[in-house]
Structures are given as structure tokens and as C-alpha cells.
Backbone as JSON, one array per atom type, in Angstrom:
{
  "sequence": "XXXXXXXXXXXXXXXXXXXXXXXXXXXXXXXXXXXXXXXXXXXXXXXXXXXXXXXXXXXXXXXXXXXXXXXXXXXXXXXXXXXXXXXXXXXXXXXXXXXXXXXXXXXXXXXXXXXXXXXXXXXXXXXXXXXXXXXXXXXXXXXXXXXXXXXXXXXXXXXXXXXXXXXXXXXXXXXXXXXXXXXXXXXXXXXXXXXXXXXXXXXXXXXXXXXXXXXXXXX",
  "N": [[-76.64, 217.56, -71.31], [-79.29, 217.46, -69.12], [-82.1, 215.55, -69.01], [-85.42, 216.18, -68.08], [-87.61, 214.48, -65.78], [-90.15, 212.54, -67.14], [-93.5, 212.95, -66.66], [-96.03, 210.66, -66.19], [-99.43, 210.19, -66.88], [-102.9, 209.35, -66.65], [-104.67, 208.88, -69.7], [-107.15, 210.95, -70.66], [-109.04, 211.07, -72.74], [-111.19, 208.71, -74.13], [-111.09, 207.35, -76.62], [-108.49, 207.9, -77.54], [-107.11, 206.73, -75.49], [-107.71, 204.01, -75.87], [-106.56, 203.52, -78.35], [-103.87, 203.99, -77.77], [-103.46, 201.94, -75.91], [-103.72, 199.64, -77.5], [-101.55, 199.92, -79.27], [-99.29, 200.01, -77.51], [-99.64, 197.59, -76.21], [-99.26, 195.66, -78.23], [-96.6, 196.27, -78.84], [-95.42, 195.6, -76.4], [-95.92, 192.79, -76.22], [-94.44, 192.01, -78.42], [-91.83, 192.69, -77.57], [-91.58, 190.95, -75.41], [-91.59, 188.49, -76.71], [-89.24, 188.74, -78.28], [-87.34, 188.92, -76.21], [-87.52, 186.35, -75.09], [-86.6, 184.77, -77.19], [-84.04, 185.81, -77.96], [-82.57, 185.74, -75.56], [-83.01, 183.26, -74.51], [-84.9, 182.91, -72.48], [-87.42, 182.13, -70.07], [-90.47, 183.36, -70.52], [-93.42, 184.88, -69.46], [-96.31, 186.63, -70.06], [-98.97, 188.58, -68.99], [-101.8, 190.47, -69.58], [-104.45, 192.55, -68.72], [-107.11, 194.3, -70.04], [-108.83, 197.49, -69.65], [-111.47, 196.87, -69.69], [-111.43, 194.26, -68.85], [-110.55, 192.32, -70.62], [-108.47, 189.65, -71.6], [-105.06, 189.43, -72.46], [-102.28, 187.6, -73.45], [-98.94, 186.17, -73.36], [-96.65, 183.52, -73.74], [-93.59, 181.94, -73.54], [-93.3, 179.28, -73.14], [-95.24, 176.67, -71.64], [-97.98, 178.25, -70.2], [-99.24, 177.62, -67.75], [-97.26, 176.08, -66.48], [-95.25, 178.0, -66.17], [-96.52, 179.83, -64.5], [-96.93, 178.22, -62.23], [-94.29, 177.73, -61.55], [-93.56, 180.3, -60.87], [-95.15, 180.65, -58.59], [-94.04, 178.74, -56.86], [-91.55, 179.84, -56.55], [-92.2, 182.21, -55.26], [-93.17, 181.13, -52.89], [-90.83, 179.98, -51.84], [-89.31, 182.26, -51.45], [-90.91, 183.49, -49.54], [-90.67, 181.63, -47.47], [-87.94, 181.85, -46.99], [-87.84, 184.49, -46.15], [-89.41, 184.31, -43.86], [-87.84, 182.57, -42.39], [-85.52, 184.11, -42.05], [-86.66, 186.15, -40.57], [-87.42, 184.74, -38.3], [-84.92, 183.92, -37.37], [-83.89, 186.43, -36.8], [-85.57, 187.21, -34.71], [-84.9, 185.25, -32.83], [-82.21, 185.91, -32.39], [-82.52, 188.46, -31.28], [-83.88, 187.77, -28.93], [-81.92, 186.18, -27.68], [-79.94, 188.12, -27.37], [-81.17, 189.79, -25.53], [-81.29, 188.08, -23.3], [-78.53, 187.7, -22.82], [-77.84, 190.32, -22.23], [-79.2, 190.72, -19.82], [-77.87, 188.83, -18.22], [-75.29, 189.91, -18.22], [-75.79, 192.29, -16.88], [-76.52, 191.29, -14.35], [-74.1, 190.06, -13.62], [-72.41, 192.28, -13.51], [-73.58, 193.7, -11.4], [-73.16, 191.84, -9.35], [-70.36, 191.84, -9.31], [-69.82, 194.47, -8.49], [-70.86, 194.38, -5.9], [-69.19, 192.46, -4.73], [-66.87, 193.91, -4.72], [-67.43, 195.62, -2.74], [-69.12, 197.71, -3.21], [-72.26, 199.47, -3.51], [-73.59, 198.23, -1.39], [-75.41, 199.21, 0.32], [-78.01, 198.91, -0.54], [-78.4, 196.22, -0.37], [-80.12, 193.38, 0.94], [-80.28, 192.03, 4.29], [-80.02, 189.27, 4.3], [-78.52, 188.73, 2.06], [-75.94, 189.66, 2.43], [-74.31, 187.86, 4.13], [-74.03, 185.8, 2.24], [-72.52, 187.03, 0.23], [-70.19, 187.44, 1.68], [-69.37, 184.78, 2.11], [-68.8, 184.05, -0.52], [-66.61, 185.71, -1.03], [-64.75, 184.65, 0.79], [-64.43, 182.06, -0.25], [-63.33, 182.73, -2.73], [-60.94, 183.95, -1.9], [-59.69, 181.78, -0.7], [-59.31, 180.1, -2.93], [-57.56, 181.7, -4.36], [-55.31, 181.75, -2.69], [-54.63, 179.05, -2.71], [-53.95, 178.71, -5.41], [-51.8, 180.47, -5.49], [-49.96, 179.2, -3.76], [-49.51, 176.91, -5.28], [-48.29, 177.97, -7.57], [-45.94, 179.01, -6.39], [-44.76, 176.6, -5.53], [-44.27, 175.36, -8.0], [-42.41, 177.16, -9.08], [-40.32, 176.85, -7.25], [-39.56, 174.18, -7.74], [-38.63, 174.48, -10.34], [-36.4, 176.14, -9.9], [-34.84, 174.43, -8.31], [-34.28, 172.35, -10.1], [-32.81, 173.8, -11.96], [-30.69, 174.57, -10.34], [-29.52, 172.08, -9.83], [-28.62, 171.38, -12.4], [-26.72, 173.42, -12.76], [-24.88, 172.82, -10.7], [-23.95, 170.31, -11.56], [-22.76, 171.09, -13.97], [-20.79, 172.79, -12.96], [-19.22, 170.99, -11.47], [-18.29, 169.38, -13.54], [-16.78, 171.25, -15.04], [-14.9, 171.92, -13.08], [-13.54, 169.48, -12.68], [-12.48, 169.16, -15.22], [-10.81, 171.41, -15.28], [-8.93, 170.78, -13.2], [-7.69, 168.54, -14.31], [-6.4, 169.66, -16.54], [-4.66, 171.39, -15.19], [-3.01, 169.63, -13.75], [-1.8, 168.38, -15.92], [-0.39, 170.49, -17.08], [1.5, 171.03, -15.06], [2.97, 168.66, -15.09], [4.04, 168.74, -17.67], [5.67, 171.0, -17.36], [7.56, 170.15, -15.48], [8.86, 168.18, -16.95], [10.14, 169.72, -18.85], [11.98, 171.09, -17.25], [13.69, 169.11, -16.34], [17.03, 167.85, -16.45], [19.25, 166.05, -18.49], [21.38, 163.29, -17.32], [23.86, 162.84, -18.52], [24.54, 165.33, -19.53], [24.81, 166.76, -17.17], [27.11, 165.54, -16.0], [29.03, 166.21, -17.85], [29.13, 168.97, -17.52], [30.18, 169.19, -14.96], [32.73, 168.13, -15.22], [34.13, 169.66, -17.04], [35.62, 172.89, -17.52], [35.23, 176.13, -18.6], [37.28, 178.63, -19.73], [37.08, 181.97, -19.77], [38.4, 184.31, -19.38], [40.24, 187.19, -20.43], [43.68, 187.83, -21.05], [47.07, 189.24, -21.01], [50.37, 188.34, -21.69], [52.11, 186.13, -19.47], [50.5, 183.18, -18.43], [48.23, 183.51, -15.84], [48.42, 182.32, -12.48], [45.97, 180.32, -11.21], [45.45, 178.95, -8.85], [46.68, 179.61, -5.77], [48.08, 177.9, -4.12], [49.38, 176.2, -5.76], [51.68, 177.54, -6.6], [53.7, 177.31, -4.85]],
  "CA": [[-77.95, 218.12, -71.0], [-80.05, 216.55, -68.3], [-83.5, 215.55, -69.35], [-86.33, 216.14, -66.95], [-88.4, 213.27, -65.65], [-91.43, 212.65, -67.82], [-94.6, 212.6, -65.77], [-97.08, 209.91, -66.85], [-100.75, 210.28, -66.26], [-103.96, 208.66, -67.38], [-105.22, 209.59, -70.85], [-108.55, 211.23, -70.37], [-109.88, 210.75, -73.89], [-111.38, 207.27, -74.21], [-110.62, 206.84, -77.92], [-107.01, 207.98, -77.54], [-106.62, 205.73, -74.53], [-107.85, 202.69, -76.48], [-105.54, 203.42, -79.41], [-102.55, 203.86, -77.12], [-103.38, 200.6, -75.31], [-103.48, 198.65, -78.55], [-100.18, 200.05, -79.77], [-98.33, 199.64, -76.47], [-99.8, 196.16, -75.94], [-98.58, 194.92, -79.29], [-95.16, 196.45, -78.66], [-95.0, 194.82, -75.21], [-95.92, 191.38, -76.6], [-93.3, 191.8, -79.33], [-90.6, 192.72, -76.76], [-91.54, 189.73, -74.62], [-91.18, 187.43, -77.62], [-87.82, 188.94, -78.61], [-86.55, 188.58, -75.03], [-87.48, 184.89, -74.92], [-85.8, 184.17, -78.27], [-82.66, 186.28, -77.93], [-81.89, 185.4, -74.3], [-83.43, 181.93, -74.1], [-85.54, 183.1, -71.18], [-88.8, 181.69, -69.93], [-91.22, 184.59, -70.36], [-94.88, 184.8, -69.46], [-96.86, 187.98, -69.98], [-100.43, 188.63, -68.83], [-102.29, 191.84, -69.61], [-105.89, 192.72, -68.71], [-107.52, 195.63, -70.46], [-109.7, 198.16, -68.71], [-112.75, 196.17, -69.7], [-111.25, 192.91, -68.35], [-110.15, 191.39, -71.66], [-107.14, 189.07, -71.33], [-104.04, 189.27, -73.51], [-101.16, 186.89, -72.82], [-97.87, 185.55, -74.16], [-95.81, 182.62, -72.96], [-92.59, 181.26, -74.37], [-93.54, 177.86, -72.93], [-96.59, 176.48, -71.11], [-98.33, 179.32, -69.26], [-99.5, 177.03, -66.44], [-95.98, 175.7, -65.88], [-94.55, 179.21, -65.76], [-97.21, 180.38, -63.33], [-96.63, 177.35, -61.07], [-92.89, 177.99, -61.18], [-93.56, 181.59, -60.18], [-95.72, 180.45, -57.26], [-93.04, 178.05, -56.03], [-90.5, 180.82, -56.24], [-92.73, 183.12, -54.24], [-93.21, 180.38, -51.63], [-89.46, 179.86, -51.33], [-88.92, 183.57, -50.93], [-91.64, 183.71, -48.28], [-90.04, 180.78, -46.45], [-86.64, 182.44, -46.64], [-88.1, 185.7, -45.36], [-89.88, 183.87, -42.54], [-86.68, 182.01, -41.69], [-84.69, 185.23, -41.63], [-87.37, 186.85, -39.51], [-87.32, 183.91, -37.09], [-83.55, 184.04, -36.89], [-83.75, 187.76, -36.21], [-86.25, 187.18, -33.42], [-84.08, 184.44, -31.92], [-81.03, 186.69, -32.03], [-82.94, 189.5, -30.36], [-84.16, 187.14, -27.63], [-80.63, 185.8, -27.09], [-79.26, 189.34, -26.96], [-81.81, 190.25, -24.29], [-80.85, 187.2, -22.22], [-77.13, 188.02, -22.53], [-77.81, 191.64, -21.59], [-79.61, 190.54, -18.42], [-76.77, 188.14, -17.54], [-74.2, 190.88, -18.03], [-76.2, 193.22, -15.82], [-76.42, 190.58, -13.07], [-72.69, 189.88, -13.3], [-71.86, 193.58, -13.12], [-74.07, 193.99, -10.04], [-72.46, 190.95, -8.42], [-68.99, 192.31, -9.2], [-69.79, 195.68, -7.66], [-71.09, 193.98, -4.51], [-67.99, 191.79, -4.25], [-65.88, 194.96, -4.48], [-67.85, 196.42, -1.6], [-69.94, 198.85, -3.63], [-73.71, 199.29, -3.59], [-74.05, 197.32, -0.34], [-76.48, 199.85, 1.09], [-79.32, 198.42, -0.98], [-78.46, 194.76, -0.23], [-80.82, 192.92, 2.14], [-79.43, 191.4, 5.3], [-79.79, 187.86, 3.96], [-77.57, 188.61, 0.95], [-74.58, 190.02, 2.86], [-73.52, 186.66, 4.46], [-73.71, 185.06, 1.02], [-71.39, 187.73, -0.4], [-69.02, 187.16, 2.5], [-68.94, 183.41, 1.82], [-68.19, 184.07, -1.84], [-65.28, 186.31, -0.91], [-63.89, 183.7, 1.49], [-64.1, 181.01, -1.2], [-62.41, 183.29, -3.72], [-59.64, 184.13, -1.25], [-59.11, 180.44, -0.54], [-58.84, 179.65, -4.24], [-56.39, 182.51, -4.73], [-54.16, 181.29, -1.9], [-54.25, 177.73, -3.23], [-53.25, 178.93, -6.67], [-50.53, 181.11, -5.18], [-49.06, 178.17, -3.25], [-49.16, 176.04, -6.4], [-47.31, 178.68, -8.4], [-44.68, 179.03, -5.66], [-44.19, 175.26, -5.57], [-43.74, 175.13, -9.35], [-41.21, 177.97, -9.24], [-39.25, 176.23, -6.45], [-39.11, 173.01, -8.47], [-37.84, 174.95, -11.47], [-35.11, 176.61, -9.38], [-34.07, 173.27, -7.88], [-33.78, 171.68, -11.3], [-31.76, 174.65, -12.51], [-29.54, 174.48, -9.44], [-28.89, 170.78, -10.07], [-27.87, 171.46, -13.65], [-25.56, 174.27, -12.56], [-23.9, 172.08, -9.91], [-23.33, 169.31, -12.42], [-21.88, 171.79, -14.9], [-19.66, 173.28, -12.19], [-18.36, 169.85, -11.17], [-17.63, 168.98, -14.79], [-15.75, 172.23, -15.36], [-13.83, 171.81, -12.08], [-12.76, 168.29, -13.0], [-11.73, 169.45, -16.44], [-9.76, 172.36, -14.95], [-7.9, 170.07, -12.44], [-6.94, 167.69, -15.22], [-5.51, 170.53, -17.32], [-3.63, 171.92, -14.29], [-2.03, 168.55, -13.52], [-1.08, 168.14, -17.17], [0.56, 171.59, -17.26], [2.6, 170.85, -14.11], [3.8, 167.56, -15.57], [4.81, 169.23, -18.82], [6.67, 171.94, -16.87], [8.63, 169.36, -14.86], [9.59, 167.51, -18.02], [11.03, 170.69, -19.49], [13.04, 171.47, -16.31], [14.58, 167.97, -16.06], [18.27, 167.89, -17.23], [19.82, 164.68, -18.63], [22.56, 162.99, -16.47], [25.09, 162.98, -19.31], [24.85, 166.75, -19.62], [25.28, 167.2, -15.86], [28.48, 165.07, -15.8], [29.91, 167.0, -18.72], [29.29, 170.29, -16.95], [31.02, 169.11, -13.77], [34.09, 167.77, -15.57], [34.75, 170.64, -17.92], [35.52, 174.29, -17.16], [35.48, 176.99, -19.75], [37.98, 179.85, -19.32], [36.62, 183.07, -20.63], [39.08, 185.56, -19.04], [41.17, 187.7, -21.43], [44.87, 188.33, -20.36], [48.25, 189.49, -21.84], [51.59, 187.89, -21.03], [52.07, 184.77, -18.96], [49.22, 182.69, -17.92], [48.2, 183.7, -14.39], [48.2, 181.11, -11.66], [44.65, 180.41, -10.64], [45.43, 178.44, -7.49], [47.9, 180.09, -5.08], [48.77, 176.77, -3.48], [50.2, 175.54, -6.76], [52.92, 178.3, -6.81], [54.74, 176.91, -3.89]],
  "C": [[-78.76, 217.08, -70.25], [-81.52, 216.66, -68.64], [-84.34, 215.48, -68.08], [-87.15, 214.86, -66.95], [-89.78, 213.49, -66.28], [-92.53, 212.16, -66.88], [-95.7, 211.9, -66.57], [-98.39, 210.07, -66.1], [-101.78, 209.64, -67.2], [-104.49, 209.54, -68.51], [-106.72, 209.74, -70.63], [-109.49, 210.84, -71.51], [-109.96, 209.24, -74.08], [-110.84, 206.69, -75.49], [-109.1, 206.83, -77.98], [-106.42, 206.93, -76.59], [-106.66, 204.33, -75.11], [-106.8, 202.48, -77.56], [-104.16, 203.21, -78.8], [-102.39, 202.48, -76.5], [-103.06, 199.55, -76.36], [-102.04, 198.7, -79.05], [-99.16, 199.56, -78.72], [-98.42, 198.14, -76.14], [-99.07, 195.32, -76.98], [-97.06, 195.04, -79.17], [-94.63, 195.66, -77.47], [-94.94, 193.34, -75.51], [-94.74, 191.06, -77.51], [-91.99, 191.78, -78.54], [-90.46, 191.46, -75.91], [-91.09, 188.56, -75.48], [-89.69, 187.53, -77.95], [-86.93, 188.57, -77.42], [-86.43, 187.07, -74.84], [-86.6, 184.23, -75.96], [-84.33, 184.54, -78.14], [-81.9, 185.78, -76.69], [-82.24, 184.02, -73.78], [-84.03, 181.96, -72.69], [-86.96, 182.57, -71.21], [-89.64, 182.91, -69.57], [-92.71, 184.29, -70.4], [-95.42, 186.2, -69.21], [-98.37, 187.91, -69.93], [-100.86, 190.08, -68.74], [-103.83, 191.8, -69.62], [-106.21, 194.16, -69.11], [-108.45, 196.24, -69.41], [-111.06, 197.47, -68.61], [-112.65, 194.72, -69.25], [-110.88, 191.89, -69.39], [-108.71, 190.95, -71.44], [-106.31, 189.0, -72.59], [-102.81, 188.64, -72.83], [-100.16, 186.41, -73.85], [-97.04, 184.68, -73.23], [-94.85, 181.93, -73.9], [-92.67, 179.75, -74.2], [-94.98, 177.7, -72.43], [-96.88, 177.54, -70.05], [-98.55, 178.77, -67.86], [-98.22, 176.64, -65.71], [-95.23, 176.93, -65.38], [-95.19, 179.83, -64.52], [-96.92, 179.55, -62.08], [-95.2, 177.55, -60.6], [-92.78, 179.31, -60.42], [-94.09, 181.44, -58.75], [-94.73, 179.75, -56.33], [-91.91, 178.99, -55.63], [-90.95, 181.79, -55.16], [-92.78, 182.42, -52.89], [-91.82, 180.27, -51.01], [-88.98, 181.19, -50.76], [-89.62, 183.87, -49.62], [-91.04, 182.89, -47.16], [-88.7, 181.37, -46.01], [-86.83, 183.69, -45.79], [-88.55, 185.34, -43.95], [-88.73, 183.31, -41.71], [-85.76, 183.13, -41.19], [-85.34, 185.99, -40.49], [-87.29, 186.08, -38.2], [-85.92, 183.97, -36.5], [-83.31, 185.4, -36.22], [-84.4, 187.82, -34.84], [-85.45, 186.38, -32.39], [-82.84, 185.2, -31.46], [-81.37, 187.82, -31.07], [-83.2, 188.94, -28.96], [-82.86, 186.75, -26.92], [-79.87, 187.03, -26.61], [-79.86, 189.89, -25.67], [-81.36, 189.41, -23.1], [-79.41, 187.52, -21.82], [-77.01, 189.37, -21.82], [-78.19, 191.54, -20.12], [-78.51, 189.83, -17.62], [-75.62, 189.09, -17.25], [-74.54, 191.85, -16.9], [-76.1, 192.56, -14.44], [-74.97, 190.4, -12.64], [-72.05, 191.2, -12.86], [-72.32, 193.96, -11.71], [-73.36, 193.13, -9.01], [-71.01, 191.39, -8.22], [-68.88, 193.55, -8.31], [-69.99, 195.34, -6.17], [-69.86, 193.29, -3.92], [-66.86, 192.79, -3.99], [-66.26, 195.88, -3.33], [-68.67, 197.62, -1.95], [-71.42, 198.46, -3.61], [-74.23, 198.29, -2.55], [-75.2, 197.92, 0.48], [-77.85, 199.34, 0.71], [-79.47, 196.91, -0.84], [-79.27, 194.4, 1.02], [-79.86, 192.19, 3.07], [-79.09, 189.96, 4.94], [-78.72, 187.69, 2.88], [-76.14, 188.89, 1.37], [-73.77, 188.8, 3.29], [-73.15, 185.84, 3.23], [-72.53, 185.71, 0.28], [-70.11, 187.46, 0.37], [-68.48, 185.77, 2.24], [-68.27, 183.34, 0.45], [-66.78, 184.66, -1.8], [-64.31, 185.37, -0.23], [-63.48, 182.56, 0.55], [-63.1, 181.51, -2.25], [-61.02, 183.47, -3.14], [-58.93, 182.8, -1.06], [-58.56, 179.93, -1.86], [-57.6, 180.42, -4.67], [-55.15, 182.04, -3.98], [-53.69, 179.93, -2.37], [-53.47, 177.86, -4.53], [-51.9, 179.56, -6.45], [-49.52, 180.09, -4.68], [-48.61, 177.23, -4.37], [-48.11, 176.69, -7.29], [-45.95, 178.75, -7.72], [-43.99, 177.68, -5.7], [-43.59, 174.96, -6.93], [-42.46, 175.92, -9.57], [-40.04, 177.37, -8.47], [-38.69, 175.01, -7.16], [-38.25, 173.4, -9.66], [-36.45, 175.4, -11.01], [-34.24, 175.44, -8.93], [-33.49, 172.52, -9.07], [-32.65, 172.49, -11.94], [-30.5, 174.6, -11.67], [-28.78, 173.17, -9.66], [-28.06, 170.8, -11.35], [-26.61, 172.3, -13.5], [-24.48, 173.58, -11.74], [-23.2, 171.02, -10.73], [-22.37, 169.95, -13.4], [-20.64, 172.31, -14.18], [-18.68, 172.16, -11.87], [-17.61, 169.4, -12.41], [-16.51, 169.94, -15.16], [-14.59, 172.17, -14.38], [-12.93, 170.62, -12.37], [-11.91, 168.5, -14.24], [-10.58, 170.41, -16.17], [-8.63, 171.7, -14.16], [-7.06, 169.2, -13.35], [-5.96, 168.52, -16.05], [-4.38, 171.07, -16.45], [-2.55, 170.87, -14.03], [-1.2, 168.3, -14.78], [-0.03, 169.23, -17.4], [1.76, 171.46, -16.32], [3.53, 169.75, -14.59], [4.65, 167.99, -16.76], [5.92, 170.17, -18.39], [7.85, 171.21, -16.23], [9.47, 168.65, -15.9], [10.56, 168.47, -18.69], [12.21, 171.06, -18.57], [14.03, 170.34, -16.05], [15.78, 167.99, -16.99], [18.82, 166.47, -17.33], [21.1, 164.52, -17.82], [23.86, 163.16, -17.23], [25.5, 164.43, -19.41], [25.37, 167.26, -18.3], [26.71, 166.76, -15.62], [29.46, 165.85, -16.65], [30.14, 168.37, -18.16], [30.19, 170.26, -15.73], [32.48, 168.83, -14.11], [34.8, 168.85, -16.36], [34.52, 172.04, -17.38], [35.9, 175.11, -18.36], [36.09, 178.28, -19.23], [37.6, 180.94, -20.3], [37.34, 184.36, -20.33], [40.05, 185.93, -20.15], [42.38, 188.28, -20.69], [45.98, 188.48, -21.38], [49.48, 189.07, -21.05], [51.43, 186.47, -20.57], [50.7, 184.45, -18.39], [49.18, 182.84, -16.44], [47.9, 182.39, -13.7], [46.88, 181.26, -10.97], [44.64, 179.94, -9.19], [46.74, 178.84, -6.83], [48.68, 178.97, -4.47], [49.66, 176.09, -4.47], [51.53, 176.3, -6.97], [54.02, 177.88, -5.89], [55.19, 175.51, -4.15]]
}
């Protein structure tokens, strides 16, 4: 169940108003005392009645608490003033940056050849000089980049040539070694050659008398 908001208004009857003030004042002073004791808080309470009578409570020295309150208010005012000053400075800086951006955008459009109809005659030669300087800087940078790329390619070419020479030399050495090994395998010892020339192996199969191999021997 949602309770409705209680509307407070001034008590019209003077006697009832005085009684209510006394009761609520005593209860407020009691709550202030309890808060200072239970929570170890520095509490100062000042109440003026309708007739200007003062009622107060302080858990410590009232003057010290009031002075502490004033110092706190001053610090808050200084902080607010500092924040306000910072806000004003930021707004001023934002306005300056906005104007600079607008000038740069106008200059960029003019350099691109736009909005030249509103330019005075004295400003056009200046724009032309700026374009010539920019073109010169671009060409200088382009030549520098080309030179750096050429140096990189030359260094890479040198490394590749050295690697090619090393691989070629290694390949020739292996080729010569393979030829030498092949010749060693093909070489026949002299003792084996003499044995082959002196001995003949007969592998023919025949029946009956041994055939005469040399016809000149039959006569």
C-alpha cells in the first residue's frame, strides 16, 4: 500500500503551535544528542523560536563548530569558483579551436580550388605560392622515397648475388666429387685385367668328340 504524501502547513492556532514547537524542539535536541553519542559526530543545533528565542545544542564547542562550518563553506565556494573558472577557460579554448578549424577548412577549400569567387585579387597569388611550395615538398619527398627503395633493392640484389655465388660454388664442388667417385668405380684393377686376357671360359654344350675350334689346327 502506497502512502500519500503528507502535506505540512502552518498551525493556525497560537496555543497549539506553541505546544507543538516545545514538543518537537525537545525531540530534535534529543535526536541531536543521540546522533553525537552513537555515531561520534560533531553536532551543532541552533533553533530560533517565532519570538526570536534561541535554543541550541553542541556536542563540542559551538564556536569551533560554527568556524569549522564557515571554513567548509569557504572551501566549497573556492572549489565552485575554481570549477566555474575552469569551465570558462574550456569554453574560451573551445571557441578559439572552433575558429582555427573554420579558418583551416576555408584554407583547404581554397587550396582545392573551391570558393575562389569570393577571394580578393591579393589573396590568389598567395594561394598559388602555397600550392607551388606544397608541390615542391611533395616532389622532394617522392624522390627521397624512390631513393630509399632503390637502396633497398640494391642491398637485396647484393645479398641474392652472394647467395647465388655460394650455391654455385657448392654445386660445382659436389659435381666434381660425383665425377671422381664415378671414375673410381669404373676403374678395373690390372691383376683382374691380366686374368681375363689369359683365361677363356668355355660355355658351349656338345655331345661326342670335342669339336675343333681352330680349323688350322686340323691340318
